[in-house]
C-alpha positions in Angstrom: -14.4 12.2 16.6 -14.8 15.8 15.3 -13.5 16.3 11.8 -11.7 19.5 12.6 -10.0 17.9 15.6 -9.5 14.2 14.8 -8.2 12.3 11.8 -11.5 11.6 10.2 -10.5 14.0 7.4 -8.5 11.2 6.0 -11.6 9.9 4.4 -14.7 11.8 3.3 -18.0 10.3 2.3 -18.4 12.7 -0.6 -15.0 12.1 -2.0 -13.1 9.0 -3.4 -9.9 10.1 -1.7 -8.3 12.8 0.4 -4.7 14.0 0.1 -3.0 13.8 3.5 0.5 14.8 4.6 1.4 11.3 5.7 2.0 8.3 3.3 -0.2 5.9 5.3 -2.4 6.4 8.3 -0.3 3.8 10.1 2.5 6.3 10.3 0.4 8.0 13.1 0.7 4.9 15.2 4.5 4.9 14.7 4.7 8.6 15.7 2.4 7.9 18.7 4.7 5.2 20.0 7.8 7.4 19.5 6.2 10.5 21.2 4.8 8.6 24.2 7.6 6.0 24.6 5.5 3.0 23.7 6.7 -0.4 22.3 10.2 0.0 23.6 10.7 3.4 22.0 11.2 5.5 25.1 14.3 7.2 23.9 15.3 10.8 23.0 16.3 9.5 19.6 12.8 8.1 18.9 11.2 11.4 20.0 13.5 13.4 17.7 12.6 11.1 14.8 8.9 11.6 15.5 9.3 15.4 15.6 11.2 15.4 12.3 8.4 13.3 10.7 5.7 15.7 12.0 7.6 18.7 10.7 7.9 17.0 7.4 4.1 16.5 7.4 3.6 20.2 8.2 5.7 21.1 5.1 3.3 19.0 3.0 0.0 20.4 4.3 -2.2 21.0 7.3 -2.0 18.4 10.1 -4.5 17.8 13.0 -4.2 20.3 15.8 -3.6 17.5 18.4 -0.6 16.3 16.5 0.9 19.8 16.1 0.3 20.5 19.8 1.8 17.3 21.0 4.9 18.0 19.0 5.3 21.5 20.5 4.8 20.2 24.1 7.2 17.2 23.6 9.8 19.5 22.1 9.6 21.8 25.1 10.2 18.8 27.4 13.2 17.7 25.3 14.6 21.2 25.3 14.3 21.4 29.1 16.6 18.3 29.4 19.5 19.9 27.5 19.0 23.6 28.2 21.6 25.2 30.5 20.3 28.8 30.2 18.2 30.7 32.7 14.9 29.5 34.0 13.3 32.4 32.2 14.2 30.9 28.8 12.6 27.6 29.7 9.5 29.3 31.1 9.1 31.0 27.7 9.5 27.8 25.8 6.9 25.9 28.0 4.5 28.9 28.0 4.6 29.2 24.2 3.8 25.5 23.9 1.0 25.5 26.4 -0.5 28.8 25.1 -0.6 27.5 21.5 -2.2 24.2 22.6 -5.0 25.7 24.7 -5.7 28.6 22.3 -5.8 26.4 19.2 -8.0 23.7 20.7 -10.5 26.2 22.2 -10.7 28.2 19.0 -11.3 25.0 17.0 -14.4 24.4 19.1 -15.9 27.9 19.0 -19.5 27.8 17.8 -20.2 29.2 14.3 -22.5 31.9 15.6 -21.5 35.5 16.0 -21.1 35.4 19.8 -18.0 33.6 21.0 -18.0 31.6 24.1 -15.4 32.4 26.9 -12.4 30.2 26.7 -13.0 28.9 30.2 -16.4 27.7 29.1 -15.0 25.8 26.1 -12.3 24.4 28.4 -15.0 23.0 30.7 -16.9 21.5 27.8 -13.7 19.8 26.5 -12.9 18.6 30.1 -9.5 20.3 30.0 -7.7 20.2 33.3 -9.2 23.0 35.5 -6.1 25.2 35.8 -4.9 24.9 32.2 -6.9 27.7 30.8 -6.0 29.9 33.7 -2.3 29.1 33.2 -2.7 30.1 29.5 -4.4 33.4 30.6 -1.6 34.2 33.1 1.1 33.5 30.5 -0.6 35.8 28.1 -1.8 38.7 30.3 -0.1 38.5 33.7 3.2 37.5 35.2 4.8 34.5 33.5 3.9 31.4 35.6 6.7 29.6 37.4 8.7 26.9 35.7 7.2 24.2 37.9 3.7 25.3 37.1 4.4 25.3 33.4 6.0 21.9 33.5 2.9 20.6 35.3 0.7 22.2 32.7 2.6 20.6 29.9 2.2 17.2 31.5 -1.5 17.8 32.0 -1.8 18.9 28.3 -0.1 15.7 27.1 -2.3 13.5 29.3 -5.4 15.2 27.9 -4.2 14.8 24.3 -3.5 11.1 24.9 -6.9 10.5 26.4 -8.9 12.5 23.9 -7.0 11.8 20.7 -4.0 9.5 20.6 -5.4 6.5 22.5 -8.4 6.3 20.1 -6.7 6.4 16.7 -6.1 2.6 16.5 -9.6 1.9 15.3 -9.7 4.7 12.8 -6.3 3.7 11.4 -7.3 0.0 11.1 -10.3 1.0 9.1 -8.3 3.2 6.8 -5.2 1.0 6.5 -6.2 -2.6 6.8 -3.4 -4.9 8.0 -1.2 -6.2 5.2 -1.7 -10.0 4.8 1.1 -12.4 3.8 -0.6 -12.9 0.5 -0.7 -9.1 -0.2 2.9 -8.7 0.8 4.0 -11.4 -1.7 1.9 -9.8 -4.4 3.4 -6.3 -3.6 7.0 -7.8 -3.6 6.3 -9.3 -7.0 5.1 -6.0 -8.4 8.1 -4.0 -7.0 10.5 -6.7 -8.3 8.9 -6.4 -11.8 9.3 -2.6 -11.7 13.0 -3.0 -10.8 13.5 -5.5 -13.6 11.7 -3.1 -16.1 14.0 -0.3 -14.9 17.1 -2.5 -15.4 16.0 -3.4 -18.9 15.4 0.3 -19.8 18.7 1.4 -18.2 20.8 -1.3 -20.0 19.3 -0.1 -23.3 20.4 3.5 -22.4 23.9 2.4 -21.6 24.2 0.3 -24.8 23.1 3.3 -26.8 25.3 5.7 -24.8 22.3 7.9 -23.9 23.0 10.7 -21.6 20.4 12.1 -19.2 18.1 9.2 -20.0 14.5 8.7 -18.6 15.1 5.3 -17.0 16.0 6.8 -13.6 13.0 9.2 -13.3 10.5 6.7 -14.7 11.8 3.9 -12.4 11.7 6.2 -9.4 8.1 7.2 -10.1 7.1 3.6 -10.4 8.9 2.6 -7.2 7.3 5.5 -5.3 3.9 4.6 -6.6 4.1 1.0 -5.6 5.9 1.5 -2.3 3.7 4.4 -1.3 0.7 2.1 -1.0 2.4 -0.1 1.5 3.3 0.4 5.2 6.5 -1.6 4.6 7.1 -0.7 0.9 10.5 0.8 1.4 11.7 -2.3 3.4 10.5 -4.5 0.5 12.3 -2.4 -2.0 15.6 -2.3 -0.1 15.3 -6.1 0.6 15.1 -6.8 -3.1 18.0 -4.5 -3.9 20.4 -5.7 -1.2 19.0 -8.8 0.5 18.3 -10.5 -2.8 21.4 -9.1 -4.4 19.8 -7.3 -7.4 22.5 -4.6 -7.2 25.3 -7.2 -7.6 26.6 -8.6 -10.9 25.6 -12.3 -11.4 28.2 -14.8 -10.1 30.5 -12.0 -9.0 34.0 -13.0 -8.0 36.3 -11.4 -5.5 38.2 -8.4 -6.9 36.0 -8.0 -10.0 34.9 -4.5 -10.9 31.6 -2.9 -9.7 31.6 -0.1 -12.2 29.0 -1.8 -14.3 26.6 -2.1 -11.3 27.2 1.6 -10.4 26.5 2.7 -14.0 23.2 0.7 -14.0 21.8 1.6 -10.6 23.0 5.1 -9.9 20.3 6.9 -11.9 17.5 5.2 -9.9 19.2 5.6 -6.5 19.9 9.3 -7.1 16.3 10.0 -8.0 15.0 8.1 -5.0 17.4 10.0 -2.8 15.7 13.2 -4.0 12.1 12.2 -3.7 12.3 9.7 -0.8 14.7 11.2 1.7 14.6 8.0 4.0 15.5 5.7 1.1 19.3 6.3 1.2 19.6 5.8 4.9 17.7 2.5 4.7 19.8 1.4 1.7 23.1 2.2 3.4 22.0 0.6 6.7 21.1 -2.6 4.8 24.4 -2.6 2.9 26.3 -2.1 6.2 24.5 -4.9 7.9 25.3 -7.3 5.1 28.9 -6.2 5.0 29.3 -6.7 8.7 27.2 -9.9 9.0 28.9 -13.0 10.5 30.3 -15.6 8.1 31.7 -19.0 8.3 34.8 -18.1 6.3 37.3 -15.2 6.1 35.4 -11.9 5.7 38.1 -10.4 3.4 37.6 -13.3 0.9 33.8 -12.9 0.7 32.9 -11.3 -2.7 29.4 -10.1 -1.4 30.9 -8.3 1.5 33.5 -6.7 -0.7 30.7 -5.6 -3.1 28.8 -4.0 -0.2 32.0 -2.1 0.8 32.4 -1.0 -2.8 28.9 0.3 -3.0 29.2 2.2 0.3 32.6 3.7 -0.7 31.1 4.7 -4.0 28.1 6.5 -2.5 30.5 8.4 -0.1 33.2 9.3 -2.5 32.2 9.0 -6.2 31.7 12.2 -8.3 28.2 10.9 -9.3 27.0 11.5 -5.8 29.0 14.8 -5.4 26.0 17.2 -5.6 24.0 15.1 -3.2 26.9 15.1 -0.7 27.4 18.8 -1.1 23.8 20.0 -0.7 22.4 17.5 1.9 23.2 17.9 5.5 21.8 14.5 5.9 24.9 13.0 4.4 26.8 14.0 7.5 24.3 12.0 9.6 24.7 9.2 7.1 28.4 9.1 7.7 27.9 9.1 11.4 25.5 6.2 11.1 28.1 4.3 9.0 30.9 4.9 11.5 28.7 3.8 14.4 27.9 0.6 12.6 31.5 0.0 11.5 33.0 0.4 15.0 30.3 -1.7 16.6 31.2 -4.5 14.1 34.8 -4.1 13.4 35.7 -6.4 10.5 38.1 -6.2 7.5 35.7 -4.3 5.4 34.2 -2.1 8.1 37.8 -1.1 9.0 38.5 0.0 5.4 35.2 1.9 5.2 35.6 3.7 8.5 39.2 4.7 7.4 37.8 6.0 4.1 35.1 8.1 5.8 37.6 9.6 8.3 40.1 10.3 5.5 37.6 12.2 3.4 36.4 14.1 6.4 40.0 15.1 7.2 40.1 16.8 3.7 37.1 19.0 4.6 37.7 21.6 7.2 34.1 21.8 8.3 33.7 18.0 8.5 37.0 17.5 10.1 35.8 19.2 13.2 32.6 17.2 13.3 34.3 13.8 12.9 37.4 14.5 15.0 35.9 12.7 18.0 35.8 9.5 16.0 39.6 9.3 15.5 40.3 7.9 19.0 37.6 5.3 18.5 39.4 4.2 15.3 42.7 4.1 17.1 41.3 2.0 19.9 39.8 -0.5 17.5 43.0 -0.7 15.5 45.0 -1.2 18.7 42.7 -3.9 20.0 43.0 -5.9 16.8 46.7 -5.3 16.0 48.4 -8.6 15.1 45.1 -10.5 15.3 43.4 -9.2 12.1 39.8 -8.4 11.8 38.6 -11.1 9.5 36.3 -12.9 11.8 33.5 -12.5 14.3 33.6 -14.3 17.7 30.5 -15.0 19.9 29.9 -12.3 22.4 30.6 -14.6 25.4 34.3 -15.0 24.5 36.4 -13.7 27.5 37.3 -10.1 27.0 40.3 -7.9 28.0 40.8 -4.2 28.6 42.8 -1.8 26.5 44.5 1.5 27.2 44.0 4.4 24.8 46.1 7.5 25.4 46.9 6.1 28.9 43.2 5.7 29.9 41.5 2.4 30.6 38.7 1.5 28.2 37.1 -1.1 30.4 33.8 -1.1 28.4 35.4 -2.2 25.2 34.7 -5.8 24.4 37.9 -7.2 23.0 37.8 -10.9 22.0 40.8 -12.0 20.1 40.7 -10.8 16.5 37.9 -8.3 16.7 36.4 -5.5 18.8 33.0 -4.1 19.5 32.5 -0.5 20.6 29.7 0.0 23.1 27.5 3.1 23.0 29.4 4.5 26.0 32.5 4.8 23.8 30.8 6.5 20.8 31.2 10.3 20.4 28.5 12.4 21.9 27.2 13.6 18.6 25.8 10.2 17.7 24.0 10.1 21.1 22.6 13.6 21.1 
């Protein structure tokens, strides 16, 4: 595969390493599955995630032309599905994507000599679809092609990119990123656990000495990023240790006991990781929410671990320590939406309290109040469904259900076993599905 066109620039025979915009080459396989709907990821949400990842790569450095071109073409298709404007607007979007793809690919394969080959000649050598170069020529110099023709050209471009780039990257990736063995994962987990314990020791010393603006947070963050950056599942291991293995909880915690000590210890590390690893906070919050909403054999409201997860989530969303992050990051709004969706899909004692806190803080902010207004009826429906029954337990999904009326309308898709409710995707506000 040509170095200017493929991903062979990830390694170079004359260099020990090569800086790349992605953390591991395996990320390309994840993006490929999301862009082309493989491995059960044929959703608009998956494609949006892939595009965001690609644009993040672009911000870090140069990316292969096929990756950039695929992103432009897929984005044009996604825009077509939601665009209500004139056909002319869509023709311009498609034409731009096709034009950039054909021009960039043909220019990349121009010979190094003085005399340039005609684009049609290069297109033939690359086995581009016969009409693709002509469509590009018409879009540039003649009447803009019809929408149907441009849509067809986009499909042909994506097919060519799949055949001549994406379908062949498995072997290259496997050579660059060998599969993680169970032994290597255990070793990596031990290393990350040791780094977290070292951070905790350093941070406790700072707290004891009343050190302000200590170095434990930045140093711990650097160590975690260094260790996790080498692994395909590094972040999952890190979050699993923090939440799954209860490192962020006080030992032998009892119901109702304060969490302030845990916040004081872990906030510096989490705040640093939120800055330098944007996906960390979303993964951490998701893991906390799952643990808070997990089924239990006893009353949810009496479970000290679930109460602790609620306390952590409430702290991140409301505490002054996180104020600047909430103020300057649009991603916090997406985080709140994620939390609300999880809470209303698993309506328990603690998810009810957390959802109420999120909506209450949103109501105090004029901008956020408009964004989260659609969630209020969902909250009312969940509360109405569980009125008098409590929300302390989970019931298997095959328990007979009943319907509930909200504002006079039937909500037949609500699953309402006695004592709890689950909101299906059809009931969630459109902003979580868009």
